[in-house]
N, C-alpha and C positions, 0 to 999 in steps of 0.2 A: 574469390573465396566467399562462400555463403556463411553468414553467421548462424550459429546453432539456435534452434527454436527453443523457446522457454516452455516448459511443461505447463499444462493447464490443469493438472491434477491438484486439487486442494492440499493434499498432503505434501506436495512439492513447492509450496509457497516460498518464495525467495524475494530478495531485494530487486531482482530483475523483472518481476511482474509489473506490468503497467496497472495503474489504479483502475482502469476500466475492466481489466481481468479480475482484479481483487474484488471489486464490488459486484461483479457477475457471479463469482464463485462463492462469495460471502455477502449476501444481500444486506446484512446489517453492519458491514465493515465501516462505513462512513460514520454511522452513529456511535459505534464502539470506539473508534479512534477519537472522536470528539469528546465522548464522555470521560475517557481515561486520560487523554493527552491534550485536549483542546486543539485538535487538528481536523480541518475539513468542515467546520461548521459555520464559518463566516468568511467574509472577504479577506481579512488579514491572515487567516490561517488556512485558507482553502488550497485546493490543488486542481490540476487539470487531469482529465482522464488519461492523457498520454504520459503523465509523470510516472516514473517508476516508484515502487515502494521504497527502494533504497534512496532515491533522490528526495522523496518526501521526508523520510526519517532523517537524512542529513540536514535538510533545511530547518528541521525543528529540534535538532539535537537529541534525537531518539536512537536507541539501539534497534536496528532493523529486525533482529531476531526476537527481541522482547515484544515489539509491536506485532510481528507476525504470529508469535505465540498467543498473543492476546486475542487475535482474530480467530 
């Protein structure tokens, strides 16, 4: 069974998106996440391009919908 593909349409942003997709669709995403939530700007709060937005939110105690809305 094949997993369903994640939409790459910016209006379909969800926690399933990998951060490489997020930063491609929203070029200022890393800066926006750092400014508002202190996520992604340094080695202690950074993320890998393969991390999902949901994983990143969970690791930093953020609501994925709020973070996605901010982007």
